[in-house]
C-alpha positions in Angstrom: 59.4 128.8 85.8 61.6 128.3 82.7 62.6 131.5 81.2 63.6 131.6 77.6 67.1 132.7 76.6 67.5 135.9 74.5 70.8 134.9 73.0 72.5 138.3 73.1 76.3 137.9 73.2 77.7 141.2 72.2 79.1 141.8 75.6 81.4 138.9 75.3 84.8 140.5 74.4 85.8 137.3 72.6 84.1 137.3 69.2 84.8 133.6 68.6 83.9 131.8 71.8 84.8 128.1 72.1 81.9 125.6 71.6 81.6 125.1 75.4 81.8 128.6 76.9 81.8 129.3 80.6 81.5 132.9 81.7 82.2 134.9 84.8 79.0 136.8 85.5 80.6 139.6 87.5 83.9 140.3 85.8 82.6 142.0 82.6 86.2 142.6 81.7 86.1 145.7 84.0 89.9 145.6 84.9 90.8 145.7 81.2 88.5 148.6 80.7 90.0 150.5 83.4 93.6 149.9 82.3 92.9 150.6 78.7 89.8 152.8 78.3 90.3 153.2 74.5 90.4 149.5 73.8 88.1 147.7 71.4 86.8 145.9 74.5 85.4 149.3 75.7 83.6 149.6 72.4 82.1 146.2 72.9 81.0 147.1 76.4 79.4 150.4 75.5 77.4 148.9 72.7 75.2 146.1 73.8 72.0 144.6 72.6 68.6 145.3 74.1 67.0 141.8 73.7 63.3 141.8 72.9 60.9 139.4 74.6 59.6 138.5 71.1 62.9 136.8 70.3 63.7 135.0 73.6 63.6 131.5 72.4 65.8 132.0 69.4 69.0 133.6 68.3 68.6 137.3 67.5 69.9 137.7 64.0 69.7 141.5 64.0 69.7 142.5 67.6 68.4 145.9 68.5 71.0 147.9 70.3 71.7 151.1 72.0 75.0 152.8 72.1 76.3 155.0 74.9 78.7 157.9 73.9 82.4 157.1 73.9 83.5 160.6 74.9 85.7 160.2 78.0 86.1 162.9 80.7 89.0 165.2 80.2 89.6 165.8 83.9 92.8 164.8 85.4 92.4 162.2 88.2 93.9 164.6 90.8 92.6 164.4 94.3 89.4 166.2 94.7 90.4 167.2 98.3 92.0 170.3 96.8 88.8 171.4 95.2 86.1 173.7 96.5 83.0 172.8 98.5 80.9 169.8 97.6 78.2 172.0 96.3 80.4 173.7 93.7 82.6 170.9 92.3 82.1 167.4 90.8 84.0 164.8 92.7 86.6 162.8 90.8 86.9 159.3 92.3 87.9 157.1 89.4 89.4 157.6 85.9 86.5 155.6 84.4 83.2 157.1 85.7 81.5 155.8 82.5 82.6 152.2 83.3 81.2 152.6 86.8 78.0 154.2 85.5 77.5 151.1 83.2 78.0 148.7 86.1 75.4 150.7 88.0 73.2 150.5 85.0 73.4 146.7 85.0 72.3 146.8 88.6 69.2 148.7 87.7 70.2 152.3 88.3 70.0 155.2 85.8 73.6 156.0 85.0 73.3 159.7 86.0 70.2 160.2 88.1 68.1 158.9 90.9 65.6 156.1 90.9 62.1 156.7 92.1 62.9 154.5 95.1 66.0 156.6 96.0 63.8 159.7 95.9 61.3 158.0 98.1 64.0 157.1 100.5 65.1 160.8 100.6 68.8 160.0 99.9 69.2 163.7 99.1 67.6 166.7 100.7 67.0 168.4 97.3 66.6 166.8 94.0 69.0 167.9 91.2 72.1 170.1 91.1 75.7 169.2 91.6 75.0 167.4 94.8 72.9 164.8 92.9 75.7 164.4 90.3 78.2 163.7 93.2 75.8 161.4 94.9 75.3 159.3 91.7 79.1 159.2 91.2 79.7 157.9 94.7 76.8 155.4 94.4 78.0 154.1 91.1 81.6 153.8 92.6 80.3 151.8 95.6 78.5 149.3 93.3 81.5 148.9 91.0 83.8 148.4 94.0 81.7 145.6 95.4 81.4 144.0 91.9 85.2 143.7 91.8 84.9 141.0 94.5 81.4 140.0 95.4 82.6 137.4 97.8 83.7 140.2 100.2 81.8 142.5 102.5 82.5 146.0 101.3 82.5 148.4 104.3 82.0 152.1 104.4 85.6 152.4 105.7 86.8 151.3 102.3 85.9 154.7 100.9 86.8 157.0 103.8 90.5 157.3 102.9 90.0 158.7 99.4 86.6 160.3 99.5 87.0 163.8 101.0 85.3 164.5 104.3 82.9 167.1 102.9 81.4 164.3 100.7 80.9 161.9 103.6 77.3 162.8 104.0 76.7 161.7 100.5 78.8 158.6 101.1 76.7 157.7 104.1 73.5 158.2 102.3 74.5 156.2 99.2 76.2 153.4 101.2 73.3 153.0 103.6 70.7 152.9 100.8 72.6 150.3 98.8 73.2 148.0 101.7 69.6 148.3 103.2 68.0 147.7 99.7 70.2 144.8 98.9 72.2 146.2 95.9 75.6 145.3 97.5 76.7 142.9 100.2 74.0 140.3 99.4 74.2 136.6 98.8 75.9 133.6 100.4 79.6 134.4 100.6 81.1 133.6 104.0 81.9 137.3 105.0 78.2 138.1 104.2 76.8 135.2 106.2 79.0 136.1 109.1 77.0 139.4 109.4 73.9 137.6 110.4 73.6 138.0 114.2 73.3 134.9 116.4 70.2 136.2 118.1 67.4 138.3 116.8 67.0 141.8 118.2 64.0 143.0 116.2 60.3 141.9 115.9 59.2 138.6 114.4 58.4 138.2 110.7 56.5 135.4 109.0 57.3 134.6 105.4 54.8 132.6 103.4 56.7 130.6 100.7 60.4 129.4 100.4 60.9 130.3 96.8 63.6 132.7 95.6 61.6 135.8 96.8 61.0 134.3 100.3 64.5 133.1 100.7 66.1 136.4 99.5 63.8 138.3 102.0 64.5 135.8 104.8 68.3 136.1 104.6 68.2 139.9 104.4 65.8 140.3 107.3 67.8 137.9 109.4 70.9 140.1 108.7 68.9 143.1 109.8 68.3 141.3 113.1 64.6 140.2 112.7 63.3 136.9 113.9 62.2 135.1 110.8 60.0 132.0 110.3 59.4 130.7 106.7 56.3 128.6 106.1 56.5 126.4 103.0 53.8 124.1 101.8 56.1 121.8 99.8 58.6 119.3 101.2 61.4 121.3 99.6 62.5 124.9 99.1 62.6 126.7 95.8 59.0 126.9 94.7 58.9 127.0 90.8 62.8 126.5 90.8 63.1 122.8 91.1 66.2 120.7 90.1 65.4 116.9 90.1 68.2 114.4 90.1 67.5 111.8 87.4 69.2 108.5 87.7 69.8 105.3 85.6 72.0 102.2 85.6 75.8 102.3 85.6 75.8 105.3 87.9 74.2 107.4 85.2 72.6 110.6 86.6 71.7 114.1 85.5 70.4 117.3 87.2 67.2 118.4 85.4 65.8 121.9 86.0 62.0 121.2 85.8 61.2 124.8 86.6 63.2 128.0 86.1 66.4 127.1 84.3 67.9 130.0 82.3 69.7 132.9 84.1 68.7 135.7 81.8 71.0 138.7 81.3 73.9 137.7 83.5 75.6 141.1 83.3 73.6 142.4 86.2 71.7 139.3 87.3 71.9 138.9 91.1 71.6 135.2 90.8 74.7 135.2 88.6 76.5 136.9 91.5 75.3 134.2 93.9 76.6 131.6 91.5 79.9 133.5 91.4 80.0 133.4 95.2 79.5 129.6 95.1 82.5 129.4 92.7 80.3 128.3 89.7 81.1 129.1 86.1 78.1 129.7 84.0 77.5 128.1 80.7 76.4 130.5 77.9 73.4 129.3 76.0 74.8 129.2 72.4 73.1 130.8 69.5 72.9 127.9 67.2 69.3 126.6 67.0 68.5 124.5 63.9 64.8 124.0 63.1 63.3 120.8 61.7 60.2 120.3 59.6 57.2 118.1 60.5 58.8 115.2 58.6 62.2 115.7 60.3 63.9 117.5 57.4 66.0 120.5 58.3 64.3 123.8 57.5 65.8 125.5 54.5 68.1 128.3 55.9 67.0 130.8 53.4 63.4 130.1 54.3 64.2 130.2 58.0 65.7 133.7 57.6 62.9 135.0 55.4 60.1 133.9 57.8 61.9 135.1 60.9 62.5 138.4 59.4 58.9 138.7 58.2 57.7 137.7 61.7 59.8 140.4 63.4 58.5 142.9 60.9 55.0 141.9 61.7 55.6 142.5 65.5 57.1 145.9 64.6 53.9 146.7 62.7 51.8 145.6 65.6 53.7 148.0 67.7 52.9 150.8 65.3 49.3 149.7 65.1 48.9 150.0 68.9 50.3 153.6 68.6 47.6 154.4 66.1 44.8 152.8 68.2 45.9 154.6 71.4 44.0 153.6 74.4 41.8 151.3 72.3 44.8 148.9 72.2 44.5 148.2 75.9 41.5 146.0 75.2 42.9 144.2 72.1 45.0 141.1 72.2 48.4 140.8 70.5 47.1 137.5 69.0 44.1 139.2 67.3 46.3 141.9 65.7 48.8 139.3 64.5 46.0 137.0 63.2 44.6 139.9 61.2 48.0 140.6 59.7 48.4 136.9 59.0 45.3 136.8 57.0 46.7 139.3 54.5 49.5 137.0 53.4 48.1 133.6 54.4 47.2 132.5 50.8 50.6 133.5 49.4 52.9 131.3 51.5 53.8 127.6 51.5 52.8 125.1 54.1 56.4 125.0 55.3 56.5 128.8 55.7 53.2 128.8 57.5 54.4 126.0 59.9 57.6 128.0 60.5 55.5 131.1 61.2 53.5 129.2 63.7 56.7 128.0 65.4 57.6 131.6 66.0 54.1 132.2 67.5 54.8 129.3 69.8 58.1 130.7 70.7 56.4 134.0 71.6 53.9 132.2 73.8 56.8 130.4 75.5 58.4 133.8 76.2 55.2 135.0 77.9 53.9 131.8 79.2 50.5 132.7 77.8 48.3 132.4 74.8 48.7 135.2 72.3 44.9 135.7 72.3 45.2 136.6 76.0 48.3 139.0 75.8 47.7 142.7 75.8 48.6 144.4 72.5 49.4 147.5 74.4 51.6 146.2 77.1 52.7 142.6 76.5 56.4 143.7 76.2 56.3 146.5 78.7 59.3 145.1 80.6 61.6 145.0 77.5 63.3 148.3 78.2 64.5 146.9 81.6 66.2 143.8 80.2 69.5 143.1 81.9 72.4 143.0 79.5 74.7 140.0 79.0 74.5 136.5 78.0 71.8 134.0 79.1 73.3 131.0 80.8 72.7 127.6 82.5 74.1 126.9 86.0 76.0 123.6 85.8 74.3 121.1 88.1 71.1 123.0 88.1 69.6 126.1 89.9 68.9 123.9 92.9 72.4 124.8 93.9 71.3 128.4 94.3 68.2 127.3 96.3 70.2 125.1 98.6 72.7 127.8 99.3 70.1 130.5 100.0 68.1 128.1 102.3 71.1 127.3 104.4 70.4 128.1 108.1 67.1 129.8 107.3 64.3 128.5 109.6 61.9 126.9 107.2 59.0 124.8 108.3 58.0 122.5 105.5 54.6 121.1 104.7 52.8 124.1 106.2 50.1 125.0 103.8 48.8 128.5 104.7 45.1 129.0 104.2 44.4 132.1 106.3 46.2 135.4 106.9 44.8 137.9 109.4 46.3 141.3 109.6 45.6 144.5 111.6 47.5 147.5 112.9 48.7 145.3 115.8 50.4 142.5 113.8 49.6 139.4 111.8 48.3 135.9 112.3 49.1 133.2 109.7 47.2 130.0 109.9 48.4 126.7 108.4 46.3 123.7 109.2 45.4 123.9 112.9 48.6 125.9 113.7 48.6 129.7 114.3 51.8 131.7 113.7 51.8 135.2 115.1 54.3 138.0 114.1 54.8 141.7 113.8 54.7 141.5 110.0 54.2 139.0 107.3 55.5 138.6 103.7 53.3 136.7 101.2 55.4 135.4 98.4 52.9 132.8 96.9 52.6 132.8 93.1 50.0 134.8 91.3 48.2 131.6 90.4 47.5 130.9 94.1 46.1 134.4 94.7 43.9 134.0 91.6 42.5 130.7 92.9 41.7 132.3 96.2 43.6 129.5 98.1 44.5 131.9 100.9 41.8 133.8 102.8 42.8 137.3 103.9 41.1 138.8 106.9 40.1 141.5 106.3 39.7 141.0 102.5 42.4 142.6 100.4 41.6 146.0 99.0 39.5 145.9 95.9 42.3 147.7 94.1 44.6 144.8 94.7 41.9 142.2 93.9 41.3 143.8 90.6 45.0 143.8 89.8 45.2 140.1 90.6 42.4 139.5 88.3 43.7 141.6 85.4 47.2 140.1 85.3 47.7 137.0 83.3 49.4 133.8 84.7 50.5 131.4 82.0 51.7 127.8 81.7 54.8 126.1 80.4 55.5 122.4 80.8 58.4 120.1 80.2 59.4 116.5 79.4 62.8 115.6 80.8 64.5 112.5 79.4 67.6 110.9 80.5 69.2 108.7 77.8 71.9 106.1 78.0 74.1 108.2 75.7 74.1 111.4 73.8 73.0 110.9 70.2 72.3 114.5 69.3 74.9 117.2 68.3 77.1 118.5 71.1 77.8 121.9 69.5 74.3 123.2 70.2 72.1 123.8 73.3 68.8 124.1 71.5 66.9 122.8 68.4 63.3 123.2 67.3 60.6 121.2 65.6 57.6 122.5 63.5 54.0 121.3 63.7 51.4 121.4 60.9 48.6 121.9 63.4 48.4 125.5 64.6 46.6 124.3 67.8 49.6 122.1 68.6 52.3 124.5 67.5 53.7 124.7 71.0 53.8 120.9 71.5 57.5 119.8 71.9 58.4 122.8 69.7 61.8 123.4 71.4 64.4 121.1 72.9 67.1 122.0 75.3 70.3 119.9 75.5 71.6 119.8 79.0 74.4 117.3 78.3 77.2 119.9 78.9 75.7 121.1 82.2 73.5 118.4 83.8 76.2 115.8 84.3 74.6 113.3 82.0 72.9 112.8 78.6 69.7 114.9 79.2 67.2 116.4 76.8 64.2 118.5 77.8 61.3 119.2 75.4 59.1 122.2 76.0 55.4 122.5 75.7 54.0 126.0 75.4 50.8 127.8 74.6 47.5 126.0 74.1 49.5 122.7 73.9 50.7 123.3 77.5 47.2 123.3 78.8 46.2 120.1 76.9 49.5 118.5 78.1 48.2 118.6 81.7 45.7 115.8 80.9 47.9 113.9 78.4 49.2 110.5 79.8 52.9 110.6 80.4 53.5 107.5 78.2 51.7 109.2 75.3 53.8 112.3 75.8 57.1 110.4 75.8 56.0 108.3 72.8 55.3 111.5 70.8 58.6 113.1 71.8 60.5 109.9 70.6 58.6 110.0 67.4 59.9 113.5 66.8 63.5 112.7 67.7 63.5 109.5 65.5 62.0 111.6 62.6 65.0 114.0 63.0 67.9 111.7 63.6 67.1 108.3 62.0 67.3 109.7 58.4 70.8 110.7 59.4 71.6 107.1 60.3 71.5 107.8 64.1 69.7 105.4 66.4 67.5 107.0 69.0 67.6 104.8 72.2 64.8 104.5 74.7 65.2 106.9 77.6 66.3 105.5 81.0 64.1 107.8 83.0 61.5 110.4 82.0 59.7 113.1 84.0 56.6 115.1 82.8 55.7 118.3 84.6 52.2 119.5 85.5 52.7 123.0 86.8 49.2 124.0 86.0 47.8 121.3 88.3 50.3 122.1 91.1 48.3 123.4 94.1 51.2 125.6 95.2 51.4 127.6 92.0 48.6 126.7 89.4 50.8 127.8 86.5 54.3 129.0 85.5 54.8 132.7 85.4 52.9 136.0 84.9 52.2 138.0 81.8 50.3 141.3 80.9 46.9 140.1 79.8 44.3 142.1 77.9 43.1 144.9 80.0 46.1 144.8 82.3 49.3 146.9 82.3 52.6 147.2 84.1 50.9 149.2 86.8 49.2 146.0 88.0 52.6 144.6 89.0 53.1 147.7 91.2 49.6 147.2 92.6 50.4 143.6 93.6 53.5 144.8 95.3 51.6 147.2 97.6 51.7 146.5 101.3 48.4 146.5 103.2 47.3 146.8 106.8 49.3 149.8 107.8 52.6 148.2 107.0 51.9 144.8 108.3 51.3 142.6 105.3 53.7 142.7 102.3 53.9 141.0 99.0 56.8 139.7 96.8 57.4 137.4 93.9 58.0 137.6 90.2 54.4 139.0 89.7 55.2 142.0 91.9 58.0 143.5 89.8 57.1 145.4 86.7 60.7 145.6 85.5 61.6 141.9 85.8 58.4 139.8 85.8 58.5 136.2 84.8 62.1 135.8 85.8 64.0 134.1 88.6 66.1 137.3 89.3 62.9 139.3 89.4 61.5 137.1 92.2 64.9 137.4 94.1 65.1 141.1 93.7 61.4 141.5 94.9 62.4 139.7 98.1 65.3 142.1 98.8 62.9 145.0 98.0 60.3 144.0 100.5 63.0 143.2 103.2 63.9 146.9 102.9 60.3 148.0 103.0 59.6 145.9 106.1 62.6 147.1 107.9 61.5 150.7 107.1 58.1 150.2 108.6 59.5 148.5 111.6 61.9 151.4 112.2 59.0 153.8 112.0 57.1 151.9 114.6 60.1 151.7 116.8 60.5 155.4 116.7 56.7 155.6 117.6 56.0 157.5 114.4 52.6 156.6 112.9 53.0 154.7 109.7 51.5 156.7 106.8 48.0 155.5 106.0 46.6 155.5 102.4 47.2 157.3 100.3 50.6 158.0 101.8 51.5 154.4 101.3 54.2 154.4 98.6 52.1 152.5 96.0 48.6 153.8 97.0 49.8 157.4 97.0 51.4 157.0 93.6 48.1 155.5 92.3 45.9 158.3 93.7 48.3 161.0 92.5 48.4 159.4 89.1 44.6 159.3 88.8 44.2 162.9 90.0 46.9 164.2 87.7 45.3 162.7 84.6 43.2 165.8 84.5 45.1 168.6 86.3 43.6 171.9 86.9 46.5 173.8 85.4 49.5 172.7 83.2 52.4 174.6 81.9 55.8 173.2 80.7 56.6 170.2 82.9 54.4 171.5 85.8 50.9 170.2 86.6 48.7 171.4 89.5 45.6 170.2 91.2 43.7 172.5 93.6 42.1 171.4 96.8 39.3 174.0 96.5 37.6 175.2 93.3 37.2 178.7 94.8 39.6 181.5 94.3 41.0 181.7 97.8 44.7 182.6 97.2 45.7 180.7 100.4 43.9 177.5 99.5 46.4 174.5 99.1 47.5 172.9 95.9 49.6 170.0 94.9 52.3 170.6 92.3 53.9 167.8 90.2 57.1 168.3 88.1 57.7 165.7 85.4 61.2 164.9 84.2 61.4 162.9 80.9 62.2 164.1 77.5 62.9 167.5 79.0 66.4 166.1 79.6 67.3 167.0 76.0 66.4 170.6 76.7 68.5 170.5 79.9 71.5 169.3 77.8 71.1 172.3 75.5 70.9 174.7 78.4 74.0 173.0 80.0 76.0 173.5 76.8 75.6 177.2 77.3 77.1 177.0 80.8 80.5 175.3 80.7 81.1 175.9 84.4 80.1 172.4 85.1 80.8 170.8 81.8 81.3 167.3 83.4 77.7 167.3 84.2 77.1 166.7 80.5 78.8 163.4 80.7 76.1 162.1 83.1 73.3 163.7 81.3 74.4 161.8 78.2 74.7 158.5 80.0 70.9 158.1 80.2 70.1 154.4 80.5 67.9 152.8 77.9 65.2 152.0 80.5 65.2 155.4 82.0 64.4 156.9 78.7 61.2 154.9 78.7 59.9 156.2 82.0 58.9 159.5 83.6 60.1 160.8 87.0 57.6 162.7 89.2 58.5 165.0 92.2 56.0 166.9 94.2 55.4 169.7 96.6 52.6 171.7 98.3 51.9 175.3 97.3 49.2 177.8 97.8 47.0 178.9 94.9 48.7 182.3 94.7 52.1 180.7 94.6 51.0 178.5 91.7 49.7 181.6 89.7 52.9 183.4 90.4 54.9 180.4 89.3 52.9 180.3 86.0 53.9 183.8 85.2 57.7 183.1 85.5 59.3 183.5 82.1 62.3 181.6 80.8 61.0 178.0 80.7 61.1 175.2 83.1 64.6 175.8 84.3 63.7 179.4 85.5 60.6 178.0 87.2 62.6 175.4 89.0 65.0 178.1 90.1 62.1 180.2 91.2 60.7 177.3 93.3 63.9 176.5 95.0 65.5 180.0 95.3 62.5 182.3 95.7 60.0 180.2 97.4 62.5 177.8 99.2 60.4 174.8 98.1 61.8 171.3 98.5 60.7 168.9 95.7 60.2 165.4 97.1 59.1 161.9 96.1 55.7 160.6 96.8 56.6 159.3 100.3 58.1 162.7 101.3 54.9 164.6 100.9 53.9 164.0 104.5 50.7 164.0 106.6 49.6 167.5 105.6 49.7 166.5 101.9 47.9 163.3 102.6 44.9 165.2 103.9 44.9 167.5 101.0 45.1 164.7 98.5 42.4 162.7 100.3 40.1 165.8 100.2 40.8 166.4 96.5 40.1 162.7 95.8 36.8 162.8 97.6 35.7 166.0 95.9 36.7 164.6 92.5 34.8 161.3 93.1 31.7 163.2 94.0 31.9 165.3 90.8 32.5 162.3 88.7 29.6 160.4 90.3 27.4 163.4 89.6 28.4 163.5 86.0 27.8 159.8 85.6 24.4 160.1 87.2 23.4 162.9 84.8 24.5 160.9 81.8 22.4 158.0 83.0 19.4 160.3 83.4 19.9 161.6 79.9 20.2 158.1 78.6 16.8 157.2 80.3 15.2 160.2 78.6 16.6 159.2 75.3 15.2 155.7 75.7 11.9 157.0 76.7 11.8 159.5 73.7 12.8 156.8 71.2 10.5 154.1 72.4 7.6 156.0 73.8 7.8 153.9 77.0 10.2 152.1 79.2 9.6 148.5 80.4 10.0 147.8 84.2 13.2 145.9 83.7 14.9 148.7 81.8 13.8 151.2 84.4 15.1 149.0 87.2 18.4 148.5 85.4 18.9 152.3 84.9 18.0 152.8 88.6 20.7 150.4 89.6 23.2 152.0 87.3 22.5 155.3 89.0 23.0 153.8 92.4 26.3 152.3 91.4 27.9 155.4 89.7 31.3 154.5 91.1 31.5 151.4 89.0 33.1 151.3 85.5 31.1 149.6 82.8 33.2 146.8 81.3 34.4 147.1 77.7 33.5 144.4 75.2 36.3 142.8 73.2 35.5 140.1 70.6 38.2 138.7 68.3 37.7 136.4 65.3 39.7 135.0 62.5 39.3 138.1 60.3 38.5 141.1 62.4 38.5 142.7 65.8 35.7 144.5 67.5 36.2 147.0 70.3 33.4 149.0 72.0 33.7 151.3 74.9 32.0 154.4 76.3 34.4 156.9 74.7 35.4 155.3 71.4 35.2 152.2 69.3 37.3 150.7 66.6 36.9 147.9 64.1 40.0 146.3 62.6 38.7 144.3 59.6 40.6 142.9 56.7 42.9 145.8 55.8 41.2 148.9 57.4 41.1 150.1 60.9 38.1 152.4 61.6 38.1 154.4 64.8 35.0 155.6 66.7 35.3 159.2 65.3 35.0 157.8 61.8 38.6 158.2 60.7 40.0 155.3 58.8 43.5 154.1 58.8 44.8 151.9 55.9 46.8 149.0 57.1 48.1 147.7 53.8 51.5 148.8 54.8 51.3 146.5 57.8 51.0 143.4 55.7 53.9 141.0 55.6 56.2 141.3 52.6 
């Protein structure tokens, strides 16, 4: 659906762009950086804003930013062929490794380390060390090389001439990973399309849905040699990306994006790359966004700045509040917290300021496609750290151009509404109407709204874990009114303007207007409807909606002496009633977290049924590029499982499935048996047998700072510091886990090693010869150990729960003297169902929040937060000033 722009333009090297700016999404002024590394352009490139979801619909007046160090490597660019072995020296490929690291960063990679997916793919035999540094240098170089000309196919031979032979194993690993996972050589350029074989040589795959996720996966799988069939319920491809041609008299026409319209963060956006391959120049959404009062008067600029600043401070304070509340915040809504703060200052502001504040709330609901009362205070903005840098843009002529190019020569069967998916270890059956389509694997890319509705029956039923994730995640709504006018009557030097409402329940009704006159081919305006108003809009007659929009426009422009003509053609969307989506895009609802996106991405059926779409990516949810990237991701996963079956290797069963294993391990390591430094251990047996197995987890996160300090003491590999410093902003927000199996005695010996984590890691690798691996690399032996620990742990927890319930029954009997039959039956049922978690209760009102749970409770009332342990936190400091 429509994704709000974030208006960050600090990456643009031209500080004074022309009113109608077109950008090259892949150039990023890289040639200039390489030629002149000390230029001011480099300074612009290394300091770019980290847009916040809170501000997506409006220019960011004081953008948060992070700055990467400007220190450049002092090595001469001499050929590394004269250097020592790969294990001892850092390879020098390019004069500007920082520039290449930043390009890799824009593609979603940490500048100096491995992603969890790379670890899972075993791109290196051993994690860490100089070999990893060299791998990341080569990986970053390959990405940067392709970005120089995304319309070409970059081959491995390109690098053989100047990368020494003793690094070729790293080159093979990096290149194969990047190609197979769709980080390079993807899209619709002719040299890339030519790589699709004329005949399939691999098993058949059925893809449900021809949206961006389905199309991306289809093209990639076809290039891998799979026989692909795409089933689409609509009469067109694109899903929630829909460009409608609107027409009037005198050959007047315009392309209206009724669904997803804004390419967010074009620095690394893969759809920007596809646009580049099509020869399109993107139009930057300009920062100027004037607001108008209920009566049409322009909002006073000083008042505008004052309220926006206060609103952003309030969101900052909400972030601090959730830190104070801890786990309690998981079951509290962002809206309830903001409403509590709002009550503190409500009586001291004018009506205009209150309306302006409500406009910002509507803008926030637009960014999340959800009511604030439904958004999780704890995790509503969990994807902010992964935001792609660069401007937010329109594609002239509409995003339908992308869909058309991606759908070219893809075998799509339209008007095939899937209602049943059968999956087993032998393959899949997908049923649409009275037709049955059989395949080796299937990829389900239907929107989260369809999964929530239960429109598709899965046989067998999806795992409860996935069903719970589907239920927890939110799926919001955004609607539009597109209007084609006989001529442009609004200002041509802006792309957006807003309108306030004096009714909080209608704050999202036509609150923001997009001008598409510069990109649609005609005088087109689109009004947005967000929040509660978007749901009411579903039942509003189109004539009433258009009449209301015209009243707003006349109130703004007629006082200026400008006549507002009747529109030639209008279109009102009804995405909430659309049976192929039932909404717009996902959000993190109360009780949910970013983990639920990972859960939705999990494959089921022993690697037979896979899932993709914007609601399956925790880094880029609710975005068009997130959907596209998820399709590339699953194409790689499906190819991996097919290769395993071809080699007659049994596909890992749960918990060795990448996502399942991660979940099980995460649950088990919440309460490890032993912890020291960055090391956590869980034992398979609670006895003292020194040979009994144990699972070791090493966590890398803030410990990097300590690594830097240690590295400073050893200047032998001083260049390594460069890449330790180039830690990306999103990688700082996450933890990396690697694992291995040990015996109890080895664990106890490891604990006694002195000298900190670095000496322990050295002991593991040198003394014990242990290989640290990602979750997929643990193998079958580890699976049985983990499964055993899980079963033992579950029995222990069940016993504890049962004893608590029995004690509760005794307390009830003691206090009341007797227990009625209903209470006794209820307690009996609770004892039988000890594996179920009792739901928490959350009630939010206008003035307070109530939270009750088994472990703690909190009441946020007026100006005081009281926790379950009796500690009170004053929140006067959180009031707006």
